[in-house]
C-alpha positions in Angstrom: 17.9 3.7 13.1 14.8 1.4 13.1 12.3 1.2 10.2 8.8 0.5 11.6 6.5 -0.7 8.9 2.7 -0.5 9.1 0.2 -2.8 7.5 2.2 -5.7 5.8 5.6 -5.0 4.3 6.8 -7.9 2.2 9.9 -9.8 2.9 11.2 -8.9 -0.6 11.5 -5.2 0.5 13.1 -6.2 3.8 15.8 -8.1 2.0 16.8 -5.3 -0.3 16.7 -2.6 2.3 19.0 -4.7 4.5 21.5 -4.8 1.7 21.6 -1.0 1.4 21.6 0.5 4.9 22.1 -0.4 8.6 18.6 -0.7 10.0 16.2 -3.0 11.7 12.7 -3.7 10.1 9.7 -4.2 12.4 6.7 -5.2 10.4 3.5 -5.4 12.3 0.0 -6.5 11.4 -2.7 -4.0 12.4 -5.7 -5.2 14.4 -7.9 -7.6 12.5 -5.1 -8.0 9.9 -2.8 -11.0 9.6 -2.4 -13.0 12.8 -3.1 -10.1 15.2 -5.9 -10.8 17.7 -7.5 -8.2 19.9 -10.6 -8.1 22.1 -12.5 -5.5 20.0 -11.4 -6.3 16.5 -14.3 -4.4 15.0 -12.9 -1.0 16.2 -10.8 0.0 13.2 -10.9 3.8 13.8 -7.8 5.8 13.0 -7.4 6.9 16.7 -7.5 3.3 18.0 -5.1 1.9 15.5 -2.7 4.8 16.0 -2.7 4.1 19.7 -2.0 0.4 18.9 1.2 1.5 17.1 2.3 3.4 20.1 1.6 0.5 22.4 3.5 -2.0 20.2 6.6 0.3 20.2 6.3 0.6 24.0 6.0 -3.1 24.4 9.1 -3.7 22.2 11.4 -1.0 23.6 10.0 0.2 26.9 10.2 3.9 27.8 13.3 4.6 25.8 12.6 3.5 22.2 15.4 3.9 19.6 15.1 6.4 16.7 12.3 5.2 14.4 11.3 6.0 10.9 7.7 5.0 10.3 6.5 3.7 6.9 2.9 3.0 5.8 1.2 2.1 2.6 -2.4 3.0 1.6 -4.6 2.8 4.7 -1.5 1.9 6.7 0.0 5.2 5.4 -3.0 7.1 6.8 -2.6 5.4 10.2 1.1 6.2 10.1 0.2 9.9 9.7 -2.3 9.8 12.5 0.3 8.1 14.7 2.9 10.7 14.0 0.5 13.6 14.4 -0.6 12.3 17.8 3.0 11.8 18.9 2.4 8.1 19.9 6.0 7.4 18.9 8.1 10.0 20.8 11.3 8.9 19.2 10.0 9.3 15.6 12.8 10.5 13.2 11.0 10.5 9.9 7.8 9.5 8.1 7.2 7.8 4.7 3.8 7.4 3.2 3.3 5.2 0.1 0.7 6.0 -2.5 -2.0 7.5 -0.3 -3.3 11.0 -0.9 -6.4 12.5 0.7 -8.1 13.8 -2.4 -7.6 10.6 -4.4 -8.6 8.4 -1.5 -11.8 10.3 -0.7 -12.8 10.2 -4.4 -12.3 6.4 -4.4 -14.5 5.7 -1.4 -17.6 6.1 -3.5 -16.7 3.1 -5.6 -15.0 1.0 -2.9 -18.0 -1.2 -2.1 -18.4 -2.0 -5.8 -14.7 -3.0 -6.0 -15.0 -5.2 -2.9 -18.0 -6.9 -4.4 -16.1 -7.6 -7.6 -13.4 -9.6 -5.7 -13.8 -13.4 -5.2 -15.2 -14.3 -1.8 -13.3 -17.5 -1.5 -10.2 -19.2 -3.0 -9.5 -22.9 -3.4 -6.0 -22.5 -2.0 -3.4 -19.8 -1.2 -1.9 -20.5 -4.6 -5.2 -19.7 -6.2 -5.3 -16.4 -4.2 -1.8 -15.6 -5.4 -2.7 -16.3 -9.0 -5.8 -14.0 -8.8 -3.8 -11.2 -7.2 -1.3 -11.2 -10.1 -3.8 -11.7 -13.0 -6.1 -9.0 -11.6 -3.2 -6.6 -11.4 -3.6 -6.0 -7.6 0.1 -7.0 -7.3 2.4 -7.1 -10.3 5.4 -8.8 -8.7 4.9 -12.6 -8.4 7.5 -13.0 -5.7 5.8 -10.2 -3.6 2.4 -11.8 -4.2 3.6 -15.1 -2.8 4.7 -13.4 0.4 1.8 -10.9 0.7 -1.3 -12.9 -0.1 -0.6 -15.6 2.5 -1.3 -13.0 5.2 -4.4 -11.6 3.5 -6.4 -14.8 3.4 -7.3 -17.5 6.0 -9.1 -20.8 6.0 -12.8 -20.6 6.1 -14.3 -21.5 9.5 -17.8 -22.1 8.1 -19.0 -25.0 5.9 -19.5 -24.5 2.2 -23.3 -24.2 2.4 -23.2 -21.5 5.1 -24.4 -17.9 4.3 -20.9 -16.5 4.8 -19.5 -18.5 1.8 -20.1 -17.9 -1.9 -23.3 -19.7 -2.9 -22.1 -20.5 -6.3 -19.9 -23.4 -5.1 -22.8 -25.0 -3.2 -25.2 -24.5 -6.1 -22.9 -26.2 -8.5 -22.7 -29.3 -6.2 -26.5 -29.5 -5.9 -27.0 -29.2 -9.7 -24.5 -31.9 -10.3 -26.2 -34.2 -7.8 -29.5 -33.7 -9.6 -28.0 -34.6 -12.9 -26.5 -37.8 -11.5 -29.9 -38.9 -10.2 -31.1 -39.1 -13.8 -28.2 -41.3 -14.7 -28.9 -44.0 -12.1 -28.5 -44.7 -8.5 -24.9 -46.0 -8.8 -23.7 -42.9 -10.5 -25.5 -40.8 -7.9 -23.8 -42.6 -5.1 -20.4 -42.2 -6.6 -21.0 -38.5 -7.3 -22.2 -38.0 -3.7 -19.0 -39.5 -2.4 -17.1 -37.1 -4.7 -19.1 -34.2 -3.3 -18.3 -35.1 0.2 -14.6 -35.1 -0.7 -15.0 -31.6 -2.2 -16.7 -30.4 1.0 -13.8 -31.6 3.0 -11.4 -29.3 1.1 -10.4 -26.2 2.9 -11.4 -23.0 1.2 -9.8 -19.7 1.9 -11.4 -16.3 2.4 -10.2 -12.8 3.1 -8.6 -12.2 6.5 -10.8 -9.1 7.1 -14.2 -8.2 5.6 -13.4 -4.6 4.5 -17.0 -3.9 3.5 -17.9 -4.0 7.2 -15.3 -1.2 8.0 -17.1 1.4 5.8 -18.0 3.6 8.8 -14.3 4.2 9.5 -13.2 5.0 5.9 -13.8 8.7 6.0 -12.0 9.0 9.4 -8.9 7.4 7.9 -8.5 9.8 5.0 -10.4 13.0 5.8 -7.9 15.9 6.6 -5.0 13.6 5.9 -3.0 16.0 3.7 -3.1 18.8 6.3 -2.2 16.3 9.0 0.7 14.9 7.0 2.1 18.4 6.3 1.8 19.3 10.1 4.0 16.4 11.2 7.3 18.0 12.5 9.7 15.4 11.1 11.3 14.9 7.6 8.7 13.4 5.3 8.8 11.3 2.1 5.9 10.7 -0.2 6.2 7.8 -2.7 3.6 7.8 -5.5 2.8 5.6 -8.4 1.8 8.6 -10.5 2.1 12.4 -10.3 -1.6 12.8 -11.0 -2.4 11.6 -7.5 -1.3 14.9 -5.8 -4.2 17.0 -4.4 -4.2 20.8 -3.9 -2.8 20.8 -0.4 0.1 18.5 -1.2 0.9 20.3 -4.4 1.3 23.6 -2.5 3.2 21.8 0.3 5.6 20.2 -2.1 6.1 23.5 -3.8 7.0 25.0 -0.4 9.5 22.2 0.3 7.6 20.7 3.2 8.3 17.2 2.1 10.2 15.2 -0.4 8.3 13.4 -3.1 9.3 10.7 -5.5 7.3 9.1 -8.3 7.9 5.5 -9.2 6.4 4.9 -12.6 5.2 1.6 -14.0 3.9 0.5 -10.6 0.4 -0.2 -9.4 -1.0 0.9 -6.1 1.1 -1.7 -4.2 4.2 0.2 -5.0 6.4 -1.4 -2.4 5.4 -4.9 -3.6 5.6 -4.2 -7.3 9.0 -2.5 -7.1 10.7 -3.3 -3.7 14.1 -2.4 -5.1 13.0 1.1 -6.2 11.3 1.7 -2.9 14.3 0.5 -1.0 16.6 2.9 -3.0 14.3 5.8 -2.3 14.1 5.1 1.4 17.8 4.4 1.7 18.7 7.7 -0.1 16.2 9.6 2.1 17.5 8.2 5.4 21.2 8.6 4.5 20.5 12.2 3.3 18.9 13.0 6.7 21.7 11.1 8.5 19.3 8.6 10.1 21.6 5.8 9.2 24.6 4.9 7.0 25.1 2.8 3.9 26.2 -0.7 4.4 29.9 -1.2 4.1 30.8 -2.3 0.6 27.5 -1.3 -0.9 28.0 0.4 -4.2 25.3 3.0 -4.9 24.3 2.9 -8.6 22.0 5.4 -10.3 18.9 3.8 -11.6 18.0 4.2 -15.2 14.3 4.4 -14.2 13.7 7.1 -11.7 11.7 10.3 -11.3 12.2 13.6 -9.6 9.4 16.2 -9.3 10.4 19.9 -8.7 7.8 22.6 -8.3 8.1 26.3 -8.0 5.6 29.2 -7.6 5.7 32.1 -10.1 4.1 35.4 -9.5 2.9 36.8 -12.9 0.8 39.7 -11.6 -0.7 41.4 -8.6 -3.2 38.5 -8.1 -2.1 35.9 -10.6 -0.1 33.0 -9.3 1.1 30.0 -11.4 2.7 26.8 -10.1 5.2 25.2 -12.5 6.2 21.6 -12.0 9.1 19.8 -13.6 8.9 16.0 -13.7 12.3 14.7 -14.7 12.4 11.0 -15.5 15.4 8.9 -16.6 14.2 5.9 -18.5 16.1 3.8 -21.0 18.9 6.3 -21.3 16.4 9.0 -22.2 15.7 12.1 -20.1 12.0 12.8 -20.2 11.1 16.3 -18.9 7.4 17.0 -18.3 6.4 20.6 -17.6 3.1 21.2 -15.8 1.5 24.6 -15.5 -1.1 24.8 -12.7 -3.3 27.9 -12.6 -5.4 28.5 -9.5 -4.9 24.8 -8.6 -7.6 23.8 -11.1 -6.3 23.7 -14.7 -3.2 21.6 -15.6 -1.3 21.8 -18.8 1.5 19.3 -19.4 4.2 19.8 -22.0 6.7 17.0 -22.5 10.3 16.9 -24.0 12.5 13.9 -24.6 16.3 14.2 -24.5 18.3 11.2 -25.8 21.7 10.5 -24.2 24.4 10.4 -26.9 26.6 7.9 -25.2 26.8 5.5 -22.2 
């Protein structure tokens, strides 16, 4: 089996998945991402990027591609769903979507521009970008950040005083020059030389200006849950929190239309924060569906931090229907059972129980 990864899957994940199952990982950068160059890089519609995936698979394998399981995170997960639904990869065996749900994504779009404005426009170096990603909580795994951030930023092609670069840097230089004028001509000359050295430094900015892609956002996520449920292949949904499920996915999960696993203590970049847990979930899913086999000599160990969500519908009257979900989590030798009662898909009531293991 082949694992085709959308967006940018970090090397940390590739290494751990190779240790577990027999597979090949193909990680591609979508148009305008990473080092991928296309003629019309501004066209980031779901339809165009889904076609890109099909063309890449065709270019790699010709008319007879091998069995492929497609994996996508966030926006990449949405594109994976669009690709699968449009049958651009005819040899598709399975689909894995990581931490993207239509309801949550659509709600987040209203504040997305504010989030993008809050990010630094430039970085002094790639190391500076890595440091920011970890300190801001965007990525919680330092090793993953070192791999991932290098593909998310690029050297600025414009000079510091151009409109495309943060003005604060240029303003600081001007203010310092004015202060030096007051201290004497010699100091001013020396400071001017220092400023020229600063200007020669290569700054880094984001590989893609996401704020300019706003017109495509709704097309990425609108109708995504129904599209995901309609894909006629085994499906796996990995989430950082159970609260991310929307109504359609809650009902679909209750009906057994896909497998879901919650990976707690992770941020949105689940595959980067916990590559081992994601690899375990994927390996288990692929072996279960007989897409591949475990590596010879690999000893499967049960993780002490794992989650399983089970839902069931209960008819309690002629018109009353209640969904009961059991979230079972093993953490630090304690079985945490969270029971959620969902009435009419609107009101949730969680009840939790903790069962401590008596021995090892």
